[in-house]
C-alpha positions in Angstrom: 6.1 -8.1 -17.3 9.8 -7.5 -17.1 11.5 -6.6 -13.8 12.4 -3.1 -14.9 8.7 -2.2 -15.6 7.5 -3.9 -12.5 10.1 -2.1 -10.3 9.1 1.3 -11.9 5.4 1.0 -11.4 5.7 -0.6 -7.9 8.1 2.2 -6.8 5.7 4.8 -8.2 2.7 3.3 -6.3 4.5 2.9 -3.0 5.9 6.5 -3.3 2.5 7.8 -4.1 1.0 6.0 -1.1 3.8 7.3 1.2 3.2 10.9 0.0 -0.5 10.6 0.7 0.0 9.1 4.1 2.6 11.8 5.0 -0.4 14.2 4.9 -2.1 12.3 7.8 -1.9 13.5 11.4 1.2 12.0 13.0 -1.0 11.3 16.1 -3.0 8.9 13.9 -0.2 7.2 12.0 3.3 7.5 10.6 4.9 5.9 7.6 8.3 5.1 6.3 9.3 3.9 2.8 12.6 2.1 2.5 13.8 -0.4 -0.1 10.4 -1.2 -1.4 8.8 -1.6 2.0 6.2 0.9 3.2 5.7 0.5 7.0 2.8 2.3 8.6 3.0 2.6 12.4 0.4 3.5 14.9 0.6 5.0 18.4 -0.4 1.7 20.0 2.6 -0.1 18.4 0.6 -1.8 15.6 2.1 -1.8 12.1 0.8 -2.4 8.6 3.3 -3.4 5.9 2.9 -2.8 2.1 5.8 -4.1 0.1 6.9 -4.7 -3.5 7.6 -8.4 -4.2 9.3 -8.6 -7.6 9.6 -12.4 -7.7 5.8 -12.7 -7.5 5.2 -9.6 -9.6 2.9 -8.2 -6.9 2.5 -5.7 -4.1 1.8 -7.5 -0.8 0.0 -6.0 2.1 -0.3 -7.3 5.7 -2.8 -5.7 8.2 -5.0 -7.0 11.0 -3.5 -10.5 10.7 -4.6 -10.6 7.0 -2.5 -10.6 3.9 -3.4 -9.4 0.3 -1.4 -9.9 -2.9 -2.1 -7.2 -5.5 -1.2 -7.7 -9.1 -0.8 -4.8 -11.5 -3.5 -4.4 -14.2 -3.4 -1.7 -16.8 -6.8 0.1 -16.9 -7.6 3.2 -18.9 -3.9 4.0 -19.4 -2.8 3.7 -15.8 -1.7 0.9 -13.5 -4.1 -0.4 -10.8 -3.1 -3.0 -8.2 -5.8 -5.7 -7.7 -6.6 -9.1 -6.2 -9.6 -10.9 -7.7 -12.0 -8.7 -5.6 -10.0 -5.9 -4.0 -8.0 -2.9 -5.1 -4.9 -1.8 -3.2 -5.8 1.9 -2.5 -9.4 1.1 -1.6 -8.4 -1.7 0.7 -5.6 0.2 2.4 -7.9 3.2 2.9 -10.5 0.9 4.4 -8.2 -0.9 6.9 -6.5 2.4 7.9 -9.8 4.1 8.4 -10.9 1.2 10.6 -7.7 1.4 12.6 -7.7 5.1 13.3 -11.5 5.6 13.5 -11.8 8.2 10.8 -11.7 8.3 7.0 -8.2 8.0 5.4 -8.6 8.7 1.7 -6.1 7.4 -0.8 
C-alpha cells in the first residue's frame, strides 16, 4: 500500500473514532486528535493512545499496559483494521468499556 492511501484511510479511521468518542460524557473520557495521534484521557489521569504509524503501515494502540498493531484489510468494500485475532473498533470499545464501567459503542 502506498503512503498516500495509508495516510488517507488511517486519517479517516482516527477522525471517525474521535467523532464517536466526542459523543461520550466528558465525565467518563475526553479525546484529542492531533497529527495522527488520538489521545483518550480519563478523570483518574490514565490515557489510552491510538496512533497512525506509516512506516509500519499500521494503527497502533496502547491501553492497560498492552499494545496492539492493527493492519488495514479491505473487507466488503471498506477498510477494517485487524491484528490476527482482534479488530480495532471492537478492541477499543472493549477496553474503554472496561475502563469506564459502561458500554462504549464504536
